[in-house]
C-alpha positions in Angstrom: -5.2 -8.1 -16.1 -6.0 -7.5 -19.9 -9.7 -6.8 -20.2 -12.1 -4.5 -18.0 -15.4 -4.9 -18.6 -17.9 -2.1 -17.8 -21.5 -3.5 -16.5 -24.3 -1.2 -15.3 -24.6 -1.7 -11.6 -28.4 -1.4 -11.8 -28.7 -4.1 -14.2 -28.7 -7.4 -12.4 -29.0 -9.5 -16.0 -26.3 -7.9 -17.3 -23.8 -8.5 -14.2 -24.6 -12.3 -14.2 -24.0 -12.6 -18.2 -20.6 -10.3 -17.9 -19.0 -12.9 -15.5 -19.3 -15.6 -18.4 -17.6 -13.9 -21.0 -14.0 -14.6 -20.3 -13.0 -10.9 -19.2 -9.9 -10.5 -16.6 -12.0 -7.9 -14.7 -15.7 -6.7 -14.6 -16.2 -3.2 -13.4 -19.2 -3.2 -11.8 -20.4 0.6 -12.4 -22.4 3.0 -9.7 -21.2 5.9 -11.8 -22.0 7.3 -15.1 -24.4 4.4 -16.1 -26.6 5.0 -13.5 -29.1 7.6 -13.1 -29.3 9.6 -9.5 -32.6 8.2 -8.8 -31.2 5.0 -9.4 -28.2 5.0 -7.0 -29.5 2.9 -3.9 -30.9 0.0 -6.3 -28.0 -0.3 -8.1 -25.9 -0.4 -4.8 -28.0 -3.2 -3.6 -27.9 -5.2 -7.2 -23.9 -4.7 -6.7 -24.0 -5.9 -2.9 -26.1 -8.8 -4.7 -23.8 -9.4 -7.2 -20.7 -9.6 -5.3 -22.0 -12.1 -2.8 -23.4 -14.7 -5.7 -21.6 -14.0 -8.8 -18.9 -16.5 -10.1 -15.6 -15.1 -9.0 -13.4 -16.5 -11.9 -13.1 -12.9 -13.0 -12.1 -10.3 -10.4 -15.1 -8.0 -9.5 -14.4 -4.4 -9.4 -16.7 -1.5 -8.3 -16.6 2.1 -10.0 -17.6 4.4 -7.2 -18.8 7.6 -8.2 -16.3 10.8 -7.7 -14.8 11.1 -4.1 -16.4 14.8 -4.3 -19.8 13.6 -5.0 -22.5 12.7 -2.0 -22.5 8.9 -3.2 -19.2 7.7 -2.8 -18.9 6.6 0.7 -21.8 4.7 0.5 -20.3 3.0 -2.6 -17.1 2.4 -1.0 -18.5 0.8 2.0 -21.0 -1.4 -0.7 -17.8 -2.7 -2.4 -15.8 -3.3 1.0 -18.6 -5.1 2.5 -18.7 -7.3 -0.5 -15.4 -7.6 -0.5 -15.0 -6.6 -4.3 -11.6 -7.0 -5.4 -10.7 -3.4 -6.2 -12.3 -0.1 -6.4 -12.2 1.9 -9.7 -12.1 6.2 -9.0 -13.5 8.2 -11.6 -12.3 11.7 -12.2 -8.8 11.2 -10.2 -7.2 14.6 -10.3 -4.0 13.5 -9.1 -2.3 11.5 -6.2 -4.2 13.3 -3.6 -7.5 12.1 -4.9 -6.5 8.5 -4.8 -5.2 9.3 -1.2 -8.6 10.7 0.0 -9.9 7.4 -1.2 -7.8 5.4 0.6 -8.4 7.2 3.7 -12.4 7.0 3.5 -11.8 2.9 2.6 -9.5 2.6 6.1 -7.7 -0.2 6.5 -10.0 -2.5 4.3 -8.9 -0.8 1.3 -8.6 -3.1 -1.8 -6.6 -2.1 -4.8 -7.7 0.9 -6.9 -7.4 1.9 -10.5 -7.7 5.6 -11.1 -9.0 6.9 -14.1 -7.1 9.9 -14.2 -7.7 12.0 -17.3 -11.5 13.1 -17.2 -11.2 16.8 -16.5 -8.8 19.5 -18.3 -7.0 20.1 -14.5 -6.2 16.1 -14.2 -4.0 16.3 -16.9 -1.5 18.5 -14.8 -1.5 16.1 -12.0 -0.3 13.0 -13.9 3.0 13.0 -12.7 1.9 12.8 -8.9 0.6 9.1 -8.6 4.2 7.9 -7.5 4.3 6.7 -3.9 1.1 4.9 -4.1 2.7 1.4 -5.0 0.6 0.0 -2.0 -2.7 0.9 -3.0 -2.9 2.0 -7.0 -3.3 -0.9 -9.3 -3.1 1.0 -12.5 -4.3 4.6 -14.1 -6.9 4.5 -16.8 -7.6 7.2 -19.3 -10.8 8.7 -20.5 -12.0 10.7 -23.8 -15.7 11.2 -23.0 -15.3 13.4 -19.9 -12.6 15.0 -20.8 -14.0 16.2 -23.9 -16.9 17.6 -22.2 -14.7 19.7 -20.0 -12.5 20.8 -22.9 -15.6 21.9 -24.8 -14.4 19.3 -27.8 -16.7 18.7 -30.4 -14.8 15.3 -30.9 -12.1 13.2 -29.5 -11.0 11.6 -33.0 -10.6 12.9 -36.3 -12.5 11.9 -40.0 -9.8 8.8 -40.2 -10.4 7.9 -36.5 -7.2 9.2 -34.6 -7.3 10.8 -31.9 -7.1 14.5 -32.2 -3.9 16.4 -30.2 -5.5 17.3 -26.6 -6.6 13.6 -26.4 -3.4 11.8 -27.8 -1.5 14.2 -25.5 -3.9 12.9 -22.2 -3.4 9.3 -23.2 0.6 9.5 -23.8 0.6 11.6 -20.6 -1.5 8.7 -18.7 0.9 6.4 -20.1 4.1 8.0 -18.7 2.4 8.9 -15.6 1.5 5.0 -14.9 4.9 4.1 -15.2 6.5 6.9 -13.1 3.9 5.5 -10.3 4.8 1.7 -11.2 1.2 0.9 -11.7 -0.8 -0.9 -14.7 -1.5 1.4 -17.7 -4.9 0.6 -19.3 -6.1 2.2 -22.3 -9.8 3.6 -22.8 -12.7 2.0 -24.1 -13.3 1.7 -28.2 -17.2 3.5 -28.3 -17.8 1.8 -31.7 -19.0 -1.7 -30.8 -19.7 -2.7 -34.2 -16.3 -1.9 -35.3 -14.2 -5.1 -34.2 -11.6 -4.5 -36.9 -10.9 -0.8 -35.7 -10.5 -2.1 -31.7 -8.1 -4.7 -32.8 -6.2 -2.2 -34.7 -6.3 0.0 -31.6 -5.8 -2.8 -29.1 -2.3 -3.5 -31.3 -1.5 0.0 -31.0 -1.6 0.8 -27.4 0.2 -2.5 -26.7 3.2 -1.3 -29.4 3.2 1.9 -26.9 3.2 0.5 -23.7 -0.4 -0.3 -22.3 -1.1 -3.4 -21.0 -4.7 -3.6 -20.8 -8.2 -2.2 -22.5 -11.4 -1.1 -21.0 -14.2 -2.6 -22.8 -17.9 -1.6 -23.2 -19.4 -4.7 -24.6 -19.0 -9.0 -24.3 -18.0 -8.9 -28.1 -14.8 -6.7 -27.6 -13.8 -8.9 -24.5 -11.9 -11.7 -26.6 -10.3 -9.2 -29.3 -8.9 -7.7 -26.1 -7.6 -10.7 -24.1 -5.9 -11.7 -27.5 -4.1 -8.6 -28.5 -2.4 -8.2 -25.0 -0.6 -11.4 -25.5 2.7 -12.0 -26.7 3.2 -13.6 -30.0 5.3 -16.6 -30.8 8.0 -14.6 -32.2 8.2 -12.4 -28.9 8.3 -15.5 -26.9 10.8 -17.1 -28.9 13.0 -13.7 -28.6 12.5 -12.8 -25.0 13.8 -16.7 -24.3 16.5 -16.0 -26.3 17.5 -12.6 -24.8 17.2 -13.9 -21.2 19.2 -17.4 -21.8 22.0 -15.6 -23.6 22.2 -12.4 -21.1 21.9 -15.2 -18.0 25.0 -17.1 -19.8 26.8 -13.9 -20.2 26.2 -12.3 -16.6 29.3 -10.0 -16.7 28.6 -8.2 -20.4 26.7 -5.5 -20.6 25.3 -5.9 -23.8 25.3 -8.8 -26.2 24.1 -9.7 -30.3 21.7 -11.3 -31.5 20.7 -11.2 -35.0 22.9 -8.5 -35.6 21.0 -5.9 -32.7 22.8 -5.0 -29.9 20.7 -6.2 -26.9 21.2 -4.7 -23.4 19.4 -4.6 -19.8 16.3 -2.8 -21.3 15.4 -5.6 -23.7 15.9 -7.7 -20.5 13.6 -6.1 -18.8 11.1 -6.2 -21.9 11.9 -9.8 -22.1 10.8 -10.9 -18.5 7.6 -8.9 -19.2 6.9 -10.9 -22.0 7.7 -14.4 -20.2 5.9 -13.4 -17.1 2.8 -12.5 -19.7 2.9 -16.0 -20.6 3.3 -17.7 -17.5 -0.2 -16.1 -16.3 -2.0 -16.6 -19.7 -0.5 -18.6 -22.0 0.7 -17.2 -25.5 -1.1 -15.7 -28.4 -3.1 -18.3 -30.8 
């Protein structure tokens, strides 16, 4: 899935609107956007949303951290409402995901773990392998990590990620691919700067990310478009697939002067799988 739109779990009006903006997944949030005294109210609102909202977009629930007093009830709310998945914040390593799977039991839906929100979690990014049955994806976040590191900002004056946060992003991408799950880029926090969002989406897709989280409906169309292959990418993927299929005993072939082999075929398959699901970039 390309776009993952966060919506506060205690805002029924926003949840009802969110399913109409075209996001691939809506994250009904019970964690950071809900004050402690509003948690129970938010659970009731999320339960109602899960039973009444249009399921044209997938409905996922971000529960509170596994170590919190709220998580058990959050998970029960999501499972009873047949949420499409659980978003796990403050994940330290694969063990945190296993703890959530155990808590959810046999009814555990797919899990998206936000895996860089503490300093210690950076050391666990290589430990998510072997969870393919339940782990849909890994995402990373800068805001909580910034607070844990004591950083004054996650970006420099030009808008580029500073060293610690670029490291977290890159390690999470490698960790997701090692775990054979979807790598999802973090939110773009400046909701007025849509040009900056588009630039960051393009860079994320170039690096290997396949989706991005959003915090405003206006961000969704840009994310959806950015994570589609272009016409030229589709044409090349089709040529690579055709040429290698017609030469099964050849390890590498030349296309337009470039040597093409099995890694290129793997990338071509990803492009064509996206086209089959979403169509092509307009």
